[in-house]
FITI-716476 format. One record per atom (N, C-alpha, C): x, y, z. Coordinates in steps of 0.2 Angstrom, whole numbers, plus 2048, in hexadecimal, padded with zeros to 3 digits. Last residue first. Layout:
# FITI-716476
XYZ/...
***
This chain:
# FITI-716476
3B2AA4BFE/3B4AAAC02/3B7AAFBFE/3ADA99BF8/3A9A9FBF8/3ACAA5BFC/3B6A90BF9/3B5A92BF3/3B1A98BF3/3B8A8AC05/3BCA90C04/3BAA93BFE/3AEA7FC06/3AFA84C0B/3B3A8AC0A/3A9A75BFE/3A9A7BBFB/3AAA81C00/3B0A65BFC/3ADA6AC00/3AEA71BFD/3AEA58BF1/3B1A5EBF1/3AEA63BF6/3AEA47BEE/3ACA4CBF1/3B0A52BF1/3A9A38BE7/3AEA3EBE5/3ABA44BE8/3A7A27BE7/3A5A2DBEA/3ABA33BE9/3ACA1BBE3/3A7A1EBDF/3A5A25BE1/3B3A16BED/3B7A18BE7/3B2A1BBE2/3AAA12BF7/3AEA18BF8/3B1A1BBF1/39AA0CBF1/3A1A0BBF2/3A5A12BF2/38BA0FBFA/38FA11BF4/396A10BF5/383A0DC05/388A08C03/38BA09BFD/37BA15C0C/378A11C07/37DA0CC04/384A1AC15/37FA16C18/37BA12C12/38CA21C0D/38FA1CC10/38AA17C13/383A2BC08/386A26C03/389A20C07/381A31C15/37BA2DC11/37EA28C0C/38DA37C16/38AA33C1B/385A2EC18/38DA40C0B/392A3AC0C/390A35C11/383A49C0E/383A44C08/387A3EC09/388A4FC1A/382A4BC1A/381A46C14/394A55C15/395A50C1A/38EA4BC1A/38EA5EC0C/392A59C09/393A53C0E/387A66C15/384A63C10/388A5DC0D/392A6CC1C/38DA68C20/389A64C1B/39AA72C12/39DA6CC16/397A68C19/391A76C03/394A77C09/396A71C0D/397A6BBF5/392A70BF8/395A72BFF/397A5EBEA/39AA64BEC/395A69BEF/39AA4DBE5/396A51BEA/39AA58BEB/397A40BDA/39AA46BDB/397A4BBDF/396A2FBD8/393A35BDB/398A3ABDD/394A23BCC/399A27BCF/395A2DBD2/388A16BCE/38AA1CBCC/390A1FBCF/381A0BBD4/385A0ABCD/387A11BCA/37AA10BDF/380A0BBE0/384A0ABDA/36FA17BD9/375A1BBDC/37BA16BDD/363A14BD2/369A10BD1/370A13BD3/35AA1DBD7/359A16BD9/360A12BD8/359A2CBDC/35EA28BD8/35EA21BD9/34FA2FBE4/350A33BDF/355A30BDA/34FA25BEE/349A26BEA/34AA2ABE4/35CA26BF3/35BA20BEF/354A20BEB/35BA32BF9/360A31BF4/35EA2BBEF/351A2FC03/350A34BFE/355A34BF8/358A26C0B/351A24C07/350A29C02/363A2DC10/364A28C0C/35DA26C08/360A3FC0E/35FA39C12/360A33C0D/360A4BC07/366A47C06/366A41C0B/354A51C09/356A50C02/35CA4BC02/348A51C13/34EA4FC14/351A4DC0D/33AA58C19/33EA59C13/345A57C15/32FA4EC22/334A53C22/338A52C1C/31FA4BC1A/324A49C1E/32AA4EC1E/31DA5BC1F/31CA54C21/31BA50C1B/329A69C21/324A65C1E/323A5EC21/33BA69C23/335A6CC23/330A68C20/348A64C23/344A62C29/33DA65C28/34FA71C1A/350A6AC1C/34CA69C23/345A7BC0F/349A7BC16/349A73C18/348A7BBFD/344A7BC03/348A7AC0A/34CA72BEE/34BA78BF2/347A77BF8/354A6ABE4/352A68BEA/351A6EBEF/352A66BD4/354A6CBD8/350A6ABDF/358A59BCA/354A5ABD0/356A60BD4/35AA53BBA/35CA59BBE/356A59BC4/362A49BAE/35CA49BB3/35EA4EBB9/366A4CB9D/368A4CBA4/362A4CBA9/365A4CB90/361A47B94/363A47B9B/36BA55B88/36EA4FB89/36BA4AB8E/362A60B86/366A5EB80/36AA57B81/35BA62B92/357A62B8B/35CA5EB86/364A61B9C/35EA5DB9C/35BA5CB96/36DA6BB98/36FA64B97/369A5FB98/365A76B9A/367A75B93/369A6EB93/364A76BA8/35EA74BA4/360A73B9D/370A7BBAB/36FA75BAD/369A72BA9/36EA88BA6/374A84BA3/372A7DBA5/365A8DBAF/363A8DBA7/368A88BA4/36BA8DBBB/366A88BBA/364A88BB2/375A95BC0/377A91BBB/371A8CBB9/36EA94BD1/372A98BCC/374A93BC6/361A94BDA/364A8FBD6/368A92BD0/359A9CBE2/360A9CBE3/364A97BDF/34CA99BDE/34FA9FBDB/356AA0BDD/349A8EBE7/34BA8DBDF/34EA93BDC/352A8FBF6/34CA91BF2/34EA90BEB/35EA88BFA/358A8ABFF/352A8BBFC/363A7ABF1/363A81BF2/35DA83BF7/36BA6DBE9/368A6FBEF/368A76BF0/369A63BDB/36BA69BDD/367A6CBE3/36EA55BD4/36AA57BDA/36DA5DBDC/36EA4DBC4/371A53BC8/36CA54BCE/373A3FBBB/36EA42BBF/371A48BC4/377A37BAC/379A3CBB1/373A3FBB5/37CA2ABA2/377A2CBA6/37AA31BAC/389A2FB96/386A2AB9A/380A2DB9E/396A3CB99/391A39B95/38EA33B99/39DA4CB9E/39AA45BA0/395A43B9A/3A2A58B9C/3A6A53B9B/3A3A4CB9C/398A61BA0/39AA61B99/39FA5CB97/396A5FBAE/391A5DBA9/394A5DBA2/3A1A65BB5/3A1A5EBB3/39CA5CBAE/39CA72BB6/3A1A71BB2/3A2A6ABB0/391A70BC0/390A73BB9/395A71BB4/39AA6CBCA/395A68BC7/393A6ABC0/3A1A78BCD/3A4A73BCA/3A0A6DBC7/394A80BD1/399A82BCC/39DA7CBC9/38CA7CBDB/38AA7ABD5/390A7BBCF/390A82BE7/393A7CBE5/391A79BDF/387A8BBEA/38CA8DBE5/390A87BE3/37BA7FBEF/37DA86BEE/382A87BE8/382A6FBED/37EA73BF1/380A7ABF0/380A61BE2/383A67BE3/37FA6BBE9/384A51BDB/380A55BE1/384A5BBE2/382A46BCE/386A4DBD0/381A50BD5/385A36BC9/381A3ABCD/385A40BD0/387A2DBBA/38AA31BBF/384A35BC3/38CA1DBB2/387A22BB4/38AA26BBA/398A16BB0/396A1ABAB/391A1FBAD/3A5A17BBD/39FA15BBA/39DA19BB4/3B0A1EBC1/3B1A17BC1/3ABA13BBE/3BAA2DBC0/3B4A29BBF/3B5A22BBF/3C4A35BC1/3C3A30BC6/3BDA2CBC6/3C4A3EBB7/3CAA39BB7/3C9A34BBC/3BBA48BB9/3B9A41BB6/3BEA3CBB5/3BFA4FBC9/3BEA4FBC1/3BCA48BBF/3C5A55BD4/3BEA54BD4/3BCA54BCC/3D2A58BD8/3D0A51BD5/3C9A50BD4/3DBA67BD5/3D5A63BD7/3D4A5DBD4/3E0A76BCC/3E0A71BD1/3DAA6DBD2/3E8A7EBBE/3E2A7CBC1/3E4A76BC7/3F0A8ABC9/3ECA84BC8/3EDA82BC0/3EEA9BBCC/3F2A95BCE/3EDA8FBCD/3EDAAABC2/3EAAA4BC5/3F0A9FBC7/3E9ABBBC0/3EFAB6BC1/3ECAB0BC5/3E3AC6BB4/3E2AC1BB9/3E8ABCBBA/3DFAD7BB0/3E4AD2BB0/3E2ACDBB5/3D0ADDBA9/3D5ADDBAF/3D9AD7BAE/3C7ADDB9F/3CEADFB9E/3D3ADEBA3/3BAAE5BA9/3BCAE1BA3/3C3AE2BA1/3BCAE6BBB/3BCAE9BB4/3BDAE4BAF/3B2AE0BC7/3B8ADFBC3/3B7AE3BBD/3A6AE0BCF/3A9AE7BCD/3B0AE6BC9/3A3AD3BD2/39FAD7BCE/3A1ADEBCB/3ADAD0BDC/3ADACDBD5/3A9AD1BD0/3ABAD3BE9/3AEAD8BE4/3AEAD6BDD/3A8AC8BF0/3A3ACDBEF/3A5AD2BEA/3B4AC0BEE/3AEABEBEB/3A9AC3BEA/3BCAC8BF7/3BEAC6BF0/3B8AC5BEC/3B5AC8C04/3B7ACEC00/3B8ACDBF9/3A9ABBC04/3AFABEC06/3B0AC5C02/39CABABFC/39DAB8C03/3A3ABCC06/393AB8BEF/397ABDBF2/397ABBBFA/398AA9BE5/393AADBE9/396AB2BEE/39EAA7BD5/39FAA8BDC/399AABBDF/3A5A9FBC7/39FAA2BCA/39FAA2BD1/3B0AA1BB9/3AFA9FBC1/3A9AA2BC2/3B6A9ABAA/3B1A9EBAE/3B1A9CBB5/3C0A9CB9C/3BFA99BA3/3BAA9EBA6/3C0A99B8A/3BEA9DB90/3BEA99B96/3C7A90B82/3C6A97B80/3C4A9BB86/3C8A83B86/3CEA86B83/3CDA8DB81/3BDA7FB8D/3BDA7EB86/3C3A81B83/3B7A79B9D/3BDA7CB99/3BDA7AB92/3A6A7BBA1/3ABA76B9F/3B1A7AB9B/3A5A87BAF/3A3A84BA8/3A8A80BA6/3ABA8ABBB/3A4A89BBB/3A1A88BB4/3B8A86BC4/3B6A88BBE/3AFA86BBD/3B8A8CBD5/3B8A87BD0/3B6A8ABC9/3C4A96BDE/3BDA96BDB/3BEA90BD5/3CEA9CBEB/3CCA96BE7/3C5A96BE4/3D6AACBEB/3D1AA8BED/3D0AA2BE8/3E0ABABF0/3E0AB3BEC/3DAAAFBEF/3E4ACABF0/3DFAC6BF2/3DFABFBED/3EDAD3BEA/3F0ACFBF0/3EBACABF2/3E6ADBBE1/3EBAD6BDF/3EEAD1BE4/3DCAE4BE5/3DAADDBE5/3E0AD8BE4/3E0AF1BE5/3DDAEFBEB/3DBAE7BEB/3DFAF1BD3/3E0AF5BD9/3DCAF3BDF/3E1AE1BCD/3DEAE8BCD/3E0AEBBD3/3E2AD3BC9/3E8AD8BCA/3E5ADFBC8/3DCAC6BD1/3DAACBBCD/3DEAD1BCE/3DFAB5BD3/3E1ABCBD6/3E0AC1BD0/3D9AA5BD7/3D9AABBD3/3DBAB1BD7/3DDA95BD6/3DDA9ABDB/3DEAA0BD7/3D1A8ABCE/3D7A8EBCE/3D7A92BD4/3CAA79BCD/3CAA80BCF/3D1A84BCE/3C1A6DBC4/3C7A6FBC7/3C6A77BC9/3B6A69BBC/3B6A67BC3/3BCA6ABC7/3BEA66BAD/3B8A68BB0/3B8A65BB7/3D0A6BBAD/3CAA66BAC/3C4A68BAF/3DCA74BA4/3D7A74BA9/3D2A6EBA7/3E8A76B9C/3E6A6FB9E/3E1A6FBA3/3EDA82B97/3EDA81B9F/3EBA7ABA1/3ECA81B8A/3F3A7FB8D/3F2A7FB94/3E0A86B87/3E0A7FB87/3E7A7DB8A/3E3A94B86/3E0A91B8C/3E0A8AB8D/3EBA9DB7D/3ECA96B7E/3E9A93B84/3E8AABB87/3ECAA8B81/3EDAA1B82/3D8AAFB8D/3DFAB0B8D/3E2AADB87/3CAAB3B98/3CDAB1B92/3D5AB2B92/3BDAB1BA3/3C4AB2BA2/3C7AAFB9C/3AFAB6BAB/3B1AB3BA5/3B8AB5BA4/3A6AB4BBA/3ACAB8BB7/3AEAB4BB1/396AB6BC2/39BAB2BBD/3A0AB7BBA/390AB8BD2/393ABBBCC/397AB6BC8/383ABABDD/387AB5BDA/389AB8BD3/379AC1BE3/37FAC1BE7/384ABCBE4/36EAC2BDA/370AC8BDE/377AC8BE2/376AB9BCC/370ABABD1/373AC0BD5/37FABBBC3/37BAB5BC2/375AB5BC7/387AC7BBA/383AC6BC0/37FAC0BBE/396AC6BB2/38FAC5BB1/38CAC3BB7/3A3ACDBA9/3A1ACCBB0/399ACBBB0/3B0AC8B9E/3A9ACAB9F/3A8AC9BA6/3BEAC6B9D/3BAAC8B97/3B3ACAB98/3CDAC9BA6/3C6AC9BA6/3C2ACBBA0/3DBAC0BA0/3D8AC6BA1/3D0AC5BA2/3EBAB8B9F/3E4AB7BA1/3E1ABEBA2/3F7AB2B99/3F5AB9B99/3EEABAB9A/3FFAA6B96/3F7AA7B94/3F4AAEB95/40CAA8B9A/40AAA5B94/403AA7B92/40CAAEBA7/40FAB1BA1/40DAAFB9A/405AA4BAD/402AAABAC/405AAEBA7/40FA99BAD/408A98BAA/405A9FBA8/41AA9FBB4/41AA9DBAD/414A9CBA9/414AA1BC0/416AA6BBD/417AA5BB5/410A93BC4/40BA99BC3/40DA9FBBF/41DA8DBC4/418A8BBC0/413A90BBF/424A95BCF/426A94BC8/421A93BC3/41BA93BDB/41EA9ABD8/41FA99BD0/416A87BDE/412A8DBE0/415A94BDE/41EA7DBD8/417A7DBD8/413A83BDA/42BA81BDA/429A80BD4/421A80BD3/42CA83BE8/42DA89BE4/42AA88BDD/429A76BEC/425A7BBEE/425A81BEA/434A6FBE7/42DA6DBE5/428A73BE7/43FA76BEE/43EA76BE6/437A74BE4/43CA71BFB/43BA79BF9/43BA7ABF2/43EA63BFA/437A66BFC/437A6EBFA/44BA63BF6/446A60BF1/43FA63BF3/451A68C01/452A6CBFA/44DA69BF5/44FA5FC0B/44CA66C0B/44CA6AC04/456A55C06/44FA54C07/44BA5BC07/463A5AC06/460A58C00/458A57C00/465A5BC14/464A61C10/461A60C09/465A4DC17/460A52C1A/45FA58C16/46EA47C0F/467A45C0F/463A4AC11/47AA4EC12/477A4FC0B/470A4CC0B/47BA4AC20/47AA51C1E/477A52C17/47DA3CC1E/477A3EC21/476A46C20/489A3DC17/484A3AC14/47DA3CC17/493A43C1F/491A46C19/48AA43C16/48CA41C30/491A3FC2B/48FA43C25/484A47C3A/489A42C3C/48EA41C37/47BA51C38/482A53C36/487A4EC39/46FA4EC3D/470A4CC36/476A4FC34/470A52C4B/46DA4BC49/46FA49C42/472A5FC4C/478A5BC4D/476A54C4A/46DA6DC48/46BA67C46/471A61C46/470A7AC4B/46EA76C51/46DA6FC4F/471A82C3F/476A83C45/476A7DC4A/467A7EC37/46EA7FC34/473A7FC3A/45CA7EC3F/45FA78C3D/466A78C3B/45AA8CC3F/45BA89C45/45EA82C44/457A8EC31/45DA92C34/45FA8EC3B/44BA87C31/451A85C2D/458A88C2F/443A8FC39/445A88C3B/44BA85C37/442A9BC31/446A9BC38/448A94C3A/43BA95C26/442A98C25/446A99C2C/430A91C2D/434A8CC2A/43BA8FC28/42AA9EC30/42CA99C35/431A94C33/428AA3C24/42DAA7C28/42FAA2C2D/41EA9BC20/424A9BC1C/42AA9EC20/414A9EC28/417A98C29/41EA97C25/40EAAAC24/413AAAC29/417AA4C2A/404AA6C1C/40AAA8C19/410AA8C1E/3F9AA5C25/3FDA9FC23/403AA0C1F/3F5AB2C25/3F8AB0C2B/3FCAA9C29/3F0AB3C18/3F5AB7C19/3F9AB4C20/3E5AAAC19/3EAAA8C14/3F0AACC16/3DDAB1C22/3DFAAAC24/3E5AA8C1F/3DAABCC1B/3DEABDC21/3E1AB6C23/3D3AB6C10/3D9ABAC0F/3DDABBC15/3C8AB0C16/3CDAACC13/3D3AB0C12/3C5AB7C27/3C4AB7C20/3C9AB3C1D/3C1AAEC36/3C6AB1C32/3C4AB1C2B/3B9AA5C3D/3B9AADC3E/3BEAB1C3A/3BDA99C3A/3B7A9BC38/3B6AA2C39/3C9A97C41/3C9A98C3A/3C3A9BC37/3C6A95C4E/3C9A9CC4C/3C8A9DC45/3C0A89C4E/3BCA8EC51/3BFA95C4F/3C9A81C47/3C3A82C44/3C0A88C47/3DAA87C47/3D5A83C4B/3CEA85C48/3E3A90C43/3E0A8BC3E/3DBA87C41/3E8A97C4D/3E3A9BC48/3E0A96C43/3F1A8EC51/3EBA90C56/3E6A93C52/3FAA8EC47/3F6A88C48/3F0A8AC4D/400A9AC48/3FCA98C42/3F8A93C43/405A9AC55/400A9FC53/3FCA9DC4D/40FA8FC54/409A8FC59/404A94C57/417A94C4A/413A8EC48/40DA8EC4D/41DA9FC51/419AA0C4B/414A9AC49/424A98C5B/41FA9DC5D/41AA9FC57/42DA91C54/428A8DC58/422A92C59/435A9BC4F/431A97C4A/42CA93C4E/43AAA1C5A/436AA5C56/432AA0C52/442A96C5F/43DA98C63/438A9DC5F/44CA95C54/447A90C56/441A92C5A/452AA1C56/44FAA0C4F/44AA9AC50/458A9FC62/453AA5C61/44FAA3C5B/461A96C5F/45BA94C63/456A99C63/46AA9EC57/467A98C55/461A95C59/46DAAAC61/469AAAC5A/466AA3C58/46BAABC71/46FAA7C6C/46BAA6C66/463AB1C7A/469AB5C78/46DAB1C73/458AA9C7C/457AAFC79/45DAB3C77/45EA9FC85/45DA9EC7E/45CAA4C79/45EAA6C91/465AA4C8E/464AA3C86/451AA8C93/455AAEC92/45BAACC8F/44DA9AC95/44AA9EC8F/44FAA4C8E/454A97CA1/456A94C9B/453A98C94/44CA9FCA9/453AA1CA8/456A9ECA2/440A97CA8/440A9ECA6/447AA0CA5/445A8BCAE/443A8BCA7/443A92CA4/453A8DCB8/44CA8CCB7/44BA8DCB0/462A82CB8/45FA89CB9/457A88CB7/46BA78CB5/469A79CBC/466A80CBD/46FA75CA9/472A7BCAC/470A7CCB3/467A6ACA7/46EA69CA6/472A6FCA9/45AA6FCA9/45DA6ACAE/464A6ACAD/45AA78C9E/459A7ACA5/45CA76CAA/45BA6EC94/460A73C95/460A76C9C/44EA68C96/454A64C96/45AA69C97/445A73C95/445A6FC9B/44CA6BC9B/447A76C87/448A7BC8D/449A78C93/444A6AC80/44BA6DC80/44CA72C85/437A68C84/43CA63C86/443A66C86/431A73C7D/430A71C85/435A6DC87/434A72C70/436A78C74/436A76C7B/42FA65C6D/436A66C6C/438A6CC70/421A68C6F/425A63C73/42CA64C73/41FA71C65/41EA73C6C/421A6EC71/422A69C5A/426A6FC5B/425A71C63/418A5FC5B/41FA5DC5A/424A63C5C/40CA66C5A/40EA63C61/415A61C60/40DA6CC4D/40CA70C53/40EA6CC59/40DA60C45/413A65C46/413A69C4C/400A5CC47/406A57C4A/40CA5CC4A/3F9A66C41/3F9A65C48/3FEA61C4B/3FEA64C34/3FFA6BC38/3FEA6AC3F/3F9A58C31/400A59C31/402A5FC35/3ECA5BC30/3EEA57C36/3F6A57C36/3ECA64C25/3E9A66C2C/3ECA62C31/3F1A5CC1B/3F5A62C1D/3F2A64C24/3E7A53C1A/3EEA51C1C/3F2A57C1E/3DDA5BC15/3DCA57C1C/3E3A55C1E/3E2A5FC09/3E1A64C0E/3E0A61C15/3E3A53C02/3E9A57C04/3E8A5CC09/3D5A50C01/3DAA4CC05/3E0A50C07/3D1A5CBF9/3CEA5AC00/3D2A56C04/3DAA5CBEE/3DAA61BF3/3D7A5FBFA/3E0A4CBE8/3DBA51BE9/3DCA56BEF/3E7A41BE2/3E5A41BE9/3DFA46BEB/3E9A44BD5/3E7A3DBD7/3E5A3CBDE/3ECA52BD4/3E7A4FBCF/3E4A48BD2/3F5A55BDE/3EEA58BDE/3E9A55BD9/3FFA4CBDB/3FCA4CBE1/3F5A4FBE1/403A51BCE/401A4ABCF/3FDA49BD6/407A5FBD1/401A5DBCC/3FEA56BCE/409A66BE0/40CA61BDB/406A5EBD7/407A70BEA/402A6FBE4/406A6BBDE/40DA71BF6/411A73BF0/40DA73BE9/407A6DC01/405A74BFF/408A76BF8/40DA62C04/406A61C03/403A68C01/41BA65C05/419A61BFF/411A61BFE/41AA6CC11/41CA70C0B/41AA6CC05/417A62C1A/412A68C19/414A6BC12/423A5BC19/41CA58C17/417A5DC15/42BA63C20/42DA62C19/426A5FC15/426A63C2C/426A6AC29/427A68C21/428A56C30/421A58C2F/421A5FC2B/436A56C31/433A52C2C/42CA54C2B/437A5FC3C/43AA61C36/437A5DC30/431A57C46/42EA5DC44/430A60C3D/43AA4DC47/434A4BC44/430A51C42/445A54C4D/446A50C46/43FA4FC43/43FA58C59/441A5DC54/442A5AC4D/43CA4CC60/437A51C5E/439A55C58/44AA49C62/445A44C5F/43FA48C5C/44EA54C6A/451A52C63/44DA4EC5F/446A52C75/446A58C71/448A57C6A/44BA46C7A/444A46C78/443A4CC73/458A4BC7E/457A45C79/450A45C76/455A53C88/458A56C82/457A51C7C/451A4AC91/44CA4FC8F/44FA52C88/45DA42C94/457A3FC90/452A44C8E/46BA4CC8F/467A48C94/461A46C90/473A4DC83/476A4FC8A/472A4CC90/472A3FC78/470A46C7A/473A47C81/47EA37C6D/479A37C73/478A3EC75/47EA39C5B/482A39C62/47CA3AC68/474A2DC52/477A33C53/47BA33C5A/46CA22C51/473A21C4F/477A27C51/45FA27C53/462A22C58/469A20C56/45DA31C49/45DA32C50/460A2DC55/45FA2AC3D/463A30C3F/463A32C46/454A21C3E/45BA1FC3E/460A24C40/44AA2AC3D/44BA26C43/452A23C44/44BA2FC30/44CA33C36/44DA2FC3D/449A23C29/44FA26C29/451A2BC2F/43BA21C2C/440A1CC2E/447A1FC2E/436A2CC26/435A2CC2E/43AA27C30/439A2AC19/43CA2FC1C/43CA2FC24/430A1FC17/437A1EC16/43BA23C19/423A25C19/426A1FC1E/42DA1EC1D/423A2EC0F/423A30C16/425A2BC1A/422A25C04/428A2AC04/428A2DC0C/417A1EC07/41DA1AC06/423A1FC07/40DA28C06/40EA25C0C/415A21C0C/40FA2CBF8/40FA31BFD/411A2DC04/40CA20BF1/413A23BF1/414A28BF6/3FFA1DBF5/404A19BF7/40BA1CBF7/3F9A28BEE/3F8A27BF5/3FEA23BF8/3FCA24BE1/3FEA2BBE4/3FEA2BBEB/3F5A18BE0/3FDA18BDF/3FFA1FBE2/3E8A1CBE0/3EBA18BE5/3F3A18BE5/3E8A24BD5/3E6A27BDB/3E9A23BE1/3EAA1ABCB/3EFA1FBCC/3EEA23BD2/3DFA12BCC/3E5A0FBCF/3EAA14BCF/3D4A18BC6/3D5A19BCD/3DBA16BD0/3D1A1FBB9/3D8A1BBBA/3D8A1CBC2/3C5A20BAC/3C7A20BB3/3CDA1CBB4/3C6A2AB9E/3C7A24BA0/3C9A24BA8/3C5A36B98/3C0A35B9D/3C1A2EBA0/3CBA3EB8D/3CFA3CB93/3CAA3AB99/3C0A4BB87/3C5A46B86/3C8A44B8D/3B7A55B87/3B5A4FB89/3BAA49B89/3BEA60B82/3BCA60B89/3BAA5AB8C/3BFA5CB75/3C5A5DB79/3C3A5DB80/3B2A5EB71/3B5A57B71/3BBA57B75/3AAA6AB7C/3ADA68B76/3B0A61B76/39AA6AB83/3A1A69B84/3A4A67B7D/38EA77B83/390A70B81/397A70B80/38CA84B86/38CA7FB8C/38EA78B8A/38CA8BB7B/392A8CB7F/392A86B84/37FA88B76/385A85B73/38BA85B77/378A8FB7F/377A88B7F/37DA85B7C/382A9DB85/37DA9AB81/37DA93B82/383AA9B92/386AA2B8F/380A9FB8B/
***
């Protein structure tokens, strides 16, 4: 990449105005929509036909809320553009995680109370009641759905998740679609709470229809149409370091993708043995409508194999995704903090930023600082301030603590008057965010993206 290539075009610099109110409106819309439907579900439950006993009543209450949580999960993973742009993947992922655990408890409680309730009703043991349910297709569908959800949630606990490759974790999560299909069949036969009258039936299935259409539009239809239009292919593969590779991708009318600096795509390279592997990688250069570039460290199977990609290979992408963009700026001055390969979206952002810009780049050793020549171009041509923070944390006297509050304020005395963008490993990102809170940087000026999956 030449110095000229690193300079952003006027098009890439467009649309910088900060509009924080839109992010607030998006969050309010989500919570208001959820609150409205919770109220409707409560009304459906309390105005419906009475349950045969109190345990079955509690089971029906849990079932209605479990179904609503399933719908919310679908919306959180549907990649609706306005949610992704104004709320961001970090918050959506956190909401998705907590919704998943809430769903887990809702379905487990539903199954437990329905079994004990009907066992009491029939005056038989719970084990005998399980045998009865296994012989009834609608209840069998529900039991299978609960089993799948329990397995997926158990494997999503941090202890288990850290031991799975991204590809395996992603494949296991696909089982949730089977669980939802089984749950829908179960509701079709057993959902008495929303079959009280035509209005409640229309509401319930209309809500499910809206959720499913949103999911199909965001995750299937839009990616298929975009890839058919843009016809992406690998243009070049460039080693950046012994374990870091950049891949340049070209296609037709890339400006039509409307990618912004700081965003990422989910990339799939359609070559033998790779077509099923999909991984999120950030754009590592400022989008110019001509070329997209990703830069990744060799960690998982997909990223380790990037160096072997043949030029001309077809590329299928989902995206662009992410709220780690200049749309959320609130100040003229900016501080960019990167750790390791988290420099990729930071490098991308440099081409869209004006005003005073400082970059803090944390690496174990200076030779680990990839894309350093491009960062130095911005130092020379645009007056960007760059600090490469190399070394082992805690070493030396006084101890090397690059992201301690005192260190940050010493490096960037006007940090309170800057937007701060942070991207790196979770531990580093958490440490920076703690220091920013201690310093007192307003929350609206802090924009973070954890780099936990991007290297897999």
